Residue, then its C-alpha position, 0 to 999 in steps of 0.5 A: m290437758i290434765e297433764l298440763i294442769v298437773n305439771k303447772l301445779i307441781e312446778s309451783r312447788s307448793e300446795g294451794g287453794y284447790w290442789d293437794f299433794k299426797q305420796q300415796w293413797h289414803s290408808n283410811n277411807a274416811d280421811l279420803v272422803k274428808d279430803i274430797i269434801c274439802l276440795a269439792n268445797n274449795t273457796t277459790a273465787t275462780m271456781e277451780n276444780g279440786y285436785l288430789i295428786f298422788g305420787i308427789e312427796d309433799n315436802t320436797f315436791e319430788i315426783t316419786g310415783v304412786p305406789d300400789i298400796n291402797r291404790k284406787n281407780q275411779e270405780k272404787v272411789l265412786g263406789l265409796i262415795s256413792e254409799l254415803s248419805w249426802s245432803n240433798e243426795e248431791i254427790p261430788e263429781i269425781c274423775v281419777h286420771s293416771v298420767r305420766i310426768n317425767n316418765v313416772e306414773i302418778d294418779v290425779l283425783e279431780i273433783s269438779n267445782k259445782d254450784i251446789t255447795p256446800y257438800y256435807l254428809l247426813k250420817d257420820y262416816t268412820q273408818g280407821p286403820n284395822g277398824s279402830g274408827r280413828i277418823i270421823v267425818r261428822a254429819g252436818v259438818i261443812y268441811s272446806r279448803v282455804g289457802d293450802r289448809n283443809t278444815n280439821t276433822d274436829r272443827t267446821a269451816t270458818k264463817d267466811a268459807t261457809e258463807f262463800l259456799w252458800k253464796k255460790r249455790f245461790g249465784l251471788v259470787g263468781d264472775d258475771d258469766f257464772k252469775i248469769s248462767k246460774r240465774l237463767k237456769n231458773v226460768d220461773d224466777w223471771y217475769i216480763q214488764e210488757d211496756t219495756d220488753t224487759f225481763y226481771n229476776r224475782i230473787n236477785n235484781d242485779i241482772f235484767l234482760r231487755k229485748n232490743p229491735h234486733y231480736e237480741f237481749t241486752q243484759e245489764i248487770h248492776s254492781n254495788s258501785d252503781e256501775t252498769v255493765t251491758m252485754v248483748m246475747d243472741f237468742p235463736 
């Protein structure tokens, strides 16, 4: 599966909103941490996982293979990010894959797209070449990826990107399945109106669940256009 995804991204001969090509692993761990945060905070409406793909020349998109210099496996990357101080102790979920494309080995750092964005640090993190401290990941700063660009180190994410990431946390963006799943996780947010056998959400009123005679729930989603989308879900 990961090979198919990576092949498709390489064949696009471009970088995008949830993937980035690198010829080799970062020499500066702070730079790596910032890239992970940006891709964990990517702003794709389809909630795509993020991919850092090593062993690709990022101008010609030639598959060069990943060199051993600064190369990291999953254990090393997890060790690195686990030592940092994250907001709400929510650490990006990552997986490092080593795959062969056209008989050449490359590494893929996959960052899961979660609904607990935005990710950011509570303490500055610095590590520069030879201890110079050149790259700083700032505490309290939200870094993101929009299009094929990461937020600059000395800036913060745009207003639109930041708003999107908070909306994702509260289940206000994404497709209907995502919104419904997000709301159903919080059982205490729901209350029943007995006379109609209907459950309403205290926080968001765009979705409600109505019990029908066949012991199923009819799910109604109200959009800004006042249209109603009705789906039926079976509950055991």
